[in-house]
N, C-alpha and C positions, 0 to 999 in steps of 0.2 A: 504494500500500500504506500502511495506517495504521501508524504507528510508536508514537506516544504514546497515541492514543485508540483506542477500539474501539466496535463496535456495542453498543447497550444490550442486555444479555442478557435472555432471557425470564424468568429467575428474579428479576431485579431489578424488572421490570415487574410480575410477580406479587406481589412483596413490597410494592410501592407500593400496588397494588390492595387487598391484604389488610390493610394497615395495619402491616405489619412495618417498613416504611421510610416516611419522609416526605421531602418535598422542601422545603427552606428556601432561597429564592433559587435558586441553581443547585446547592446541595449536597444530595446524597442521604444521609440520616442514618438510622441504626437508632433506632427509637423508644424502645426500652427503655434504651439506654445513651447516646444522643445522639452516638454515634461516626459520623464521616463515612466513607462507603464509596466515594464518588466524586463527581465534578463533571460535571454535564450541560453539554453544549456544543451550541448550535444550529448548523445549517448552512444553506446557501443554499436547500436543499429546503424546509425548514419556513418560512423567511423568505418564500419565494415564495407559499406557501399562505396565510400570515397577511396578507401584503401585499394579495393579491387579496381576501381575506375582508373586511379592514378598509377596503378602497377604497369599500365601500358607504356608509360614514359620510358621505363628501362629498356624494353624491347625496341622502342623507336630509336633510342640513342644508339643501340648496337647497329642499327641500319643507317646511321650517319646523320640523323637530325639533331639539332641542338635542343636542350631542355625546354627553352621557352617555345620554340617552334613545335615541339612535341605536345606541349600542353595545349596550345592553340588547336592542334590537329585533332585532339580527342574531345574538345569541348562539346561539340554537338553530338558526337556519336556515343562515347562510353559514359561520360558523366551524366548527361541528361537522361539517357536511357535507363541507367541504374537508379537515378533519383526518382524516376517515374514509378519505381517500385514502392516508394514511400509517398504516396500522393498527398497525404495530409500536410506534409511539410514542403512540398515542391515549390509552392508559391512563395514561401518564406525564404527558401534558399536561392531563388532565382535572382535576388538582388546582388548576390556575391559576384565579384569580378573573378575571372579565371586566374588572374595573377595572384589573388589572395590565396586561392586553393593551392597554387603552386608553391608559394613561399611558406605558408603557415597552416595549411589545412583549413578547417573551418574557423578555428579561433573563437568559437562560441563557448564562453564560460571556461571551466577548467578542463584540460585535456583528460579524456578517459582512456586514451590509447595505452595498451599494455606494453610490456617489455618487448615482446616479439614484434609488434607493429612499429614501435618507436625505433627499434634496432634496424628493422627493414628499411625504414625511412632514412636513418643515418647512413646505412650502407649504400642506399640508392644515391644519396647526395655525394658520398665519397667516390662512387663509381663515375658519377657525372664530372666531378672535379678531375678525376684521372683522365677522362676523355678530353676535357677542355684544355688541361695543361699540355697535353700532347700536341695541341694545335698552336700553342704559344711558344715564344722564344725560350729555349731550354736554359740559357744562361741566366735569365732573370727568374725563372719559375722553379728550378730544382730545389733551392734552399727553402723557398716558401712552401712548396709541396711537402717537403719533409716535415716542416713544423705543423702544417695542417693535419697530416696523417697522425702525428703525435697527439694533437688536440682531439681528433676523432676517437683515438684509442681511449683517452681519458673520459670522454663523454660516454662511450659505450659502457665503461665500468660503472659510472655513476647512474646510468639508466637502470642497470641491474639492481643497484642498491635502492633506488627510489621505488622500484616495482615490488621489492620485498620488505618495505618498511613495516607493513602491518604485521609481519611475522617476526619482527625483531624485538628482543627484550628491551633494548635501549633505543627506542624510536627517536627520541629527541636528539640525542647526540649524533646518531646516524643520519637523521634528516638534515640537521644543521650542517654537518660535514659535506653531505652530498650537494646541498644547495650552494654552499660556498664554492665547492669544486666546479659546479656547473657555471656559476657566475664568473669564475676565473677563466674557464674555457670560452665563455661568451665574450669576455673582454678581449681575449687574445684574437678571437675571430673578428671582432669589431676593428681591431688594429689592422688586420689584413684587408678588411673591407675598405677602410679609409685609405690605406696605402694604394689599393687598386683603383679606387675612385679618383684619387688625386692624379694618378698616373694617366688614366685614360682621358682625362679632360685636356690633356696636351695633344691628343690625337696624332695620327689617325687611329681608329680602332676597328675591330671586327666583331662579328656576332659572338665569338668566343669570349671576348672581354666582357660583354654584357652577361653572358651565361655564368661567368665567374662570379660576378656580383650577385646574381640570382641565387647561386648555390651557397655562397657564404651567408647571405641573408636567411636562407632556409635553415642553415645549421645554427645560426644565432637564435632563431625563433624556437628551434627544437630545444635548445638549452633553457630558454625562458619557460617553455611549457613544462618541462620536467622539473625545473626549479620551483615553479609555483605549485606543482603537484606535491612536492616534498614539504613545502611550507603548510599547505592545507592538511597534510597527513599528521603534522605535529601541532596543528592548531595555532600557527603563527600568522593569523589573518592580518594583523596590523602591519607586520613586516611585509607581507604580500602586497598590501595596499600601497605602502610607501615605495617599494621596489618597482611596482608596475608604473607608477608615476615617473620615476627616474628613467626607467628603461624606455618608456614611450618617448621621452624627451631625447634620449641618446639615439634612438632609432630614427627620430625625426631629423636630428642633426646629421646622421649618416646619409640620409636620402634627400634632404632638401635642396642640395646643389645640383641634383640630377633632374633633367627635364627630357621628355620624349624627343622634342625637336632638336635639342642640343646633341643628344646621343646619336640621333639619326644623321645629323650633319657631320659629326665626327666619323661615322661609318662611311660616309661618302667622300671624305676629304681627299682620299688618294685617287679619286676618279681623274681620268686624263682630259676630259672635256665636259662642257656644261650639260650635255645630254646624258652622259654617263653619270654625272653627279646627281642629277634629279632622279634618275632611275634608281640609283643605289640608295638615295635618301628615302624614297617611297618604299623600297623593299625593307629597309631597316626600321621604319617607323612603327609598324605593328609590334615588333619585338620590343622596341624601346618603350612603347606605351604599356605593354603588359608588365614589364619590369617595374617601371615607375609607379603604376597604379597598384601593383601588388605591395610595394614598399609602403606606399601611403595608406593603403587600407590596413596594413599590419599595424601601423601606428594607432589607428582607431581601435583595433582589436586589443592592443596592449593597454590602452587607456581605459577601456571598458572593464578590464580585469580589476583595475583599482576601484572602480565604482561598485563592482560586484562584491569585493572584499568588504568595502565600507557598509554595503547593505546587509551583509551577513552579520557583521559586528553589531549593527543597530538592531537587528532582529534576534540577536543572541543565539545564532545558529553556529555551531562549532564547525571547524574545517573537516574533521573526521566524519561528523554526521552528514554533512553535505556530500562528501565523497562517497559515503556508503549508499546514499540514496541514488545518486546518478550512476553508480557502478552496478547496482542491483537491477536497474531497469534495462530490459533487453527488447522491449516491444516498440516503444515510441522512439522515433529517430531524434526528435527535439522535444524538450520540455521547457517550461517557462517558470521563473521565479517572479511572482507578482511583486511590484514595489509597494 
């Protein structure tokens, strides 16, 4: 039985479809007033759907497509067809940009993905980075790639710890240590993102350079999700609230210098004549737009996690109790916590 959350009511779905409400991050807001009416929370059901849909990215990569191109390729076919299996929430999910799904999954509430799913996602990002770095200048990428592989190994270890927190005798110390290690890994990845972002703005760039930013952003968000899960497990909601605010600001700082038009122009910079320049720019623009939109939507997702933690504190709902409720539900793809 659901205690804190409930099924998304039809009138809310209708309101989102009609434009009466909008979804910002995980918060459903009334458009006219900006008032929050509830927090959407993903469950294992929708995670399973999206995990299967996005698994096509790996096979597409092996056939020579870039990650962002692969995501755009499956948008209409795999994701929408599988979301059609959960009709009650399809209208709610349609507002999400494909870039958001690529960078951070749904990002609705607290991640419910288990160790196997999180590790699969981590390995997928790692494989993408391996493909990308093979396309870039080996002199500049070898040392960077070695450090990123080391970071990913650390993340994998912490994912295992977070997933087993409920079975540990000393949950608090283990949870705090795992969150701290994930935050450290996230910070190291942010440094790589900033370094790459600064370098590509000198141009010219290729689609592989944008794919590198995409993959680093996805890894950073994976650290965030696992870290928040750890804090909820040990009932550190105030820490989760404060960290979400700070991480949203840092993610915004990482992405705010990037624009689709500027990236597309940098991709076309090496063109030999004006006709080739405009053609290259048009070809690069969709990929650039997907990247930038995904980064910006992820900022909203991180910010909404701060609001969710604050709401739980005000309602005196503990982190472990909230996790137990969303983990137990296997029928509804989305639930809502009314404000």
